[in-house]
C-alpha positions as CSV (number, residue, x, y, z in Angstrom):
1,M,42.7,238.0,107.7
2,S,39.9,236.3,109.6
3,R,40.6,234.1,112.6
4,S,38.8,231.1,111.0
5,F,40.9,231.4,107.9
6,K,44.1,231.5,110.0
7,L,43.0,228.3,111.8
8,G,42.2,226.6,108.5
9,V,45.7,227.4,107.1
10,L,47.3,226.2,110.4
11,A,45.4,222.9,110.3
12,A,46.3,222.3,106.7
13,A,50.0,223.0,107.5
14,V,49.9,220.6,110.4
15,M,48.3,217.9,108.2
16,A,50.9,218.4,105.4
17,A,53.7,218.2,107.9
18,A,52.4,215.0,109.6
19,P,53.9,211.8,108.4
20,M,51.7,209.7,106.1
21,A,50.2,206.7,107.9
22,Q,52.1,203.5,107.2
23,A,50.2,200.5,105.9
24,Y,53.1,198.1,106.6
25,E,56.5,198.8,108.0
26,A,59.4,197.1,109.7
27,G,58.5,195.4,112.9
28,D,54.8,194.9,112.1
29,F,53.0,191.5,112.5
30,I,50.1,190.8,110.1
31,G,47.8,188.0,111.1
32,R,45.3,186.5,108.6
33,A,42.5,184.1,108.9
34,G,40.1,182.7,106.3
35,V,38.8,179.8,104.2
36,A,41.6,177.7,102.8
37,T,41.2,175.0,100.1
38,V,43.9,172.5,99.3
39,D,43.4,171.3,95.7
40,P,45.9,168.5,94.9
41,D,47.2,168.1,91.3
42,S,47.9,164.5,92.2
43,S,49.4,161.5,90.4
44,S,51.1,158.3,91.5
45,S,53.3,155.5,90.3
46,D,51.9,152.0,89.6
47,L,51.3,149.8,92.7
48,N,54.4,147.7,93.4
49,S,53.3,144.5,95.3
50,D,55.8,142.2,97.1
51,A,53.6,139.3,96.0
52,L,52.7,140.3,92.5
53,G,55.3,142.8,91.4
54,V,54.4,146.1,89.6
55,L,50.7,146.3,88.6
56,P,50.4,148.7,85.6
57,G,47.3,150.9,85.8
58,A,46.9,150.4,89.6
59,Q,47.2,154.1,90.7
60,V,45.6,156.5,93.1
61,S,44.6,160.2,93.3
62,V,43.9,162.6,96.2
63,D,40.8,164.8,96.5
64,S,40.5,168.4,97.8
65,D,39.5,169.7,101.2
66,T,38.6,173.1,102.8
67,Q,39.5,174.2,106.3
68,L,40.3,177.3,108.4
69,G,43.6,178.8,107.1
70,L,45.9,180.9,109.4
71,T,48.9,182.9,108.3
72,V,51.3,185.3,110.1
73,T,53.8,187.7,108.5
74,Y,56.6,189.5,110.3
75,M,57.9,192.6,108.4
76,I,61.8,192.5,108.6
77,T,61.9,195.7,106.6
78,D,59.2,197.8,104.9
79,Q,59.4,195.4,102.0
80,I,60.9,192.1,103.2
81,A,59.1,189.7,105.5
82,I,58.9,186.2,106.8
83,G,55.5,184.4,106.3
84,V,54.1,181.3,108.0
85,L,51.1,179.3,106.7
86,G,49.2,177.1,109.0
87,A,45.7,175.6,109.2
88,T,43.4,173.2,111.0
89,P,44.1,169.7,109.8
90,F,43.1,168.9,106.2
91,K,41.3,165.6,105.5
92,H,41.7,163.9,102.1
93,D,40.1,160.9,100.5
94,I,42.5,158.7,98.5
95,E,40.7,157.2,95.5
96,G,41.5,154.6,92.8
97,D,42.9,155.9,89.5
98,G,44.4,154.5,86.3
99,A,43.2,151.6,84.1
100,V,43.0,149.1,86.9
101,L,41.7,151.1,90.0
102,G,39.9,153.9,88.2
103,G,36.3,153.9,89.3
104,A,37.0,151.8,92.4
105,G,36.1,154.8,94.6
106,K,37.5,155.7,98.0
107,L,40.4,153.4,99.0
108,A,41.7,155.3,102.0
109,E,41.8,158.7,103.8
110,T,44.4,160.7,105.6
111,K,44.8,163.9,107.5
112,H,47.7,166.3,107.2
113,L,49.1,169.6,108.4
114,P,51.1,171.7,105.9
115,P,53.2,174.3,107.8
116,T,54.9,176.5,105.2
117,I,57.6,179.2,105.7
118,T,58.3,181.7,103.0
119,L,60.5,184.8,102.5
120,Q,58.1,187.4,101.2
121,F,58.6,190.6,99.1
122,F,56.2,193.5,99.2
123,P,56.9,195.7,96.2
124,M,54.6,198.6,97.0
125,P,55.5,201.6,99.2
126,S,54.8,201.0,102.8
127,S,52.2,203.8,102.7
128,S,50.0,202.0,100.1
129,K,46.7,200.5,101.3
130,F,47.1,197.9,98.5
131,Q,49.9,195.5,99.4
132,P,50.6,192.7,96.9
133,Y,53.3,190.2,97.8
134,A,55.2,187.2,96.6
135,G,57.0,184.5,98.5
136,L,59.3,181.5,98.1
137,G,60.2,179.0,100.8
138,V,59.7,175.4,102.1
139,N,56.8,173.2,103.1
140,Y,56.7,170.4,105.6
141,T,53.7,168.1,105.4
142,N,52.9,165.8,108.3
143,F,50.5,162.9,107.5
144,F,48.5,161.2,110.3
145,E,45.4,159.2,111.0
146,E,45.7,157.2,107.8
147,K,42.8,154.7,107.3
148,T,41.9,152.2,104.6
149,T,38.4,151.3,103.5
150,S,36.7,147.9,103.1
151,T,36.8,148.6,99.3
152,L,40.6,148.4,99.4
153,T,40.6,145.4,101.6
154,G,38.2,143.7,99.3
155,I,40.4,144.4,96.2
156,Y,43.4,142.8,98.0
157,D,41.3,139.8,99.0
158,D,40.0,139.2,95.5
159,V,43.5,139.4,94.0
160,A,45.2,137.3,96.7
161,S,42.5,134.6,96.6
162,G,41.8,134.6,92.9
163,G,38.2,135.7,93.6
164,A,37.5,133.0,96.2
165,G,37.8,135.3,99.2
166,G,38.9,134.6,102.7
167,V,42.7,135.5,102.4
168,V,42.9,139.2,103.3
169,A,41.0,140.3,106.4
170,S,42.4,143.9,106.8
171,T,44.7,146.5,105.4
172,D,46.5,149.6,106.6
173,L,48.3,152.6,105.1
174,E,51.4,154.5,106.0
175,L,52.4,157.8,104.4
176,D,55.9,159.3,104.8
177,D,56.1,163.0,105.8
178,S,57.2,165.4,103.0
179,F,59.6,168.3,102.6
180,G,59.5,170.4,99.5
181,L,59.6,173.9,97.9
182,A,56.7,176.3,98.2
183,A,55.7,179.5,96.4
184,E,53.0,182.0,97.0
185,I,51.4,185.2,95.7
186,G,48.9,187.3,97.6
187,M,47.5,190.7,98.4
188,D,46.2,192.6,101.3
189,Y,43.9,195.7,101.0
190,M,43.7,197.7,104.2
191,I,40.2,199.0,105.0
192,T,41.3,200.7,108.2
193,E,44.7,201.3,109.7
194,N,44.7,197.8,111.2
195,V,42.0,195.7,109.4
196,G,42.1,194.5,105.8
197,V,41.0,191.8,103.4
198,N,43.4,189.2,102.0
199,A,43.6,186.7,99.1
200,A,46.5,184.3,98.5
201,I,47.5,181.3,96.4
202,W,50.3,178.8,97.3
203,W,51.8,175.9,95.4
204,A,53.7,173.3,97.3
205,D,55.9,170.3,96.2
206,I,54.5,167.5,98.3
207,D,55.6,163.9,97.5
208,T,55.1,160.9,99.8
209,D,55.9,157.2,99.8
210,A,52.8,155.2,100.5
211,T,53.0,151.7,102.0
212,I,49.9,149.5,102.0
213,N,50.0,146.3,104.1
214,A,47.5,143.4,103.8
215,Y,46.8,141.0,106.7
216,A,45.2,137.6,107.1
217,A,42.6,137.0,109.9
218,D,45.3,135.8,112.3
219,G,47.2,139.1,111.9
220,S,50.0,137.8,109.7
221,R,51.0,140.0,106.8
222,V,50.0,138.6,103.4
223,D,51.5,141.4,101.3
224,S,53.1,144.8,101.4
225,S,52.8,147.3,98.5
226,T,54.3,150.7,97.8
227,L,53.3,153.7,95.7
228,D,55.1,157.0,95.0
229,V,52.4,159.7,95.3
230,E,52.8,163.3,94.1
231,I,50.2,165.5,95.6
232,D,51.6,169.0,94.6
233,P,48.6,171.0,95.6
234,W,47.4,174.5,94.9
235,V,46.2,176.2,98.1
236,Y,43.6,179.0,97.8
237,M,42.7,181.3,100.7
238,V,40.4,184.3,101.1
239,G,40.0,186.0,104.5
240,V,40.7,189.0,106.7
241,S,44.0,190.5,107.9
242,Y,44.9,192.4,111.0
243,K,48.1,194.4,111.6
244,F,49.6,194.4,115.1
């Protein structure tokens, strides 16, 4: 038996005996970064004004935005993990909707951060390069930097003055923070031992109580209105993953 053949057999035996490289296993951290789009499936109640009561058809909707998405997964076992979703702040325009405000355009804007924690399940063997996963958890949404537009102020002024103007000089908006359920599905495909590609989709139950205040030129409040807004967005993310 030749020496080269013996060395070949020995090498094959060593490779067969060596443990298969693990894609994901207990104790791993997987960080992901990519492009994340929040696409609200929004609706609202009718505007409820202190001065005028409920105004049927005076509703709002929320548009979409794209930012840098960041997620981290910690593998508790080879198949169970904790996932955290974060992002740079999303900015959304709030537009008129319904029979009364539909077509009015941009009425306000807001920024928000949507940190989400999920318990994730990875069904494939830990040695698989392809790692689909599903998760269920909770979302907390913090709204900040709410701003109204001159369009909204003008609508309030027209209504309050009967079209004569000069009653409402400014408006502001307050949005309550939201807690709700969240669900996700996603997948990683490992290109190397540590680097992979990722795609994921989330759905979050985000509801907020909106308060719009209208003020006269002297700063006195002319009216306060409320809306129940359901944002309930789909979040889509595509990016890269790295196993630590």
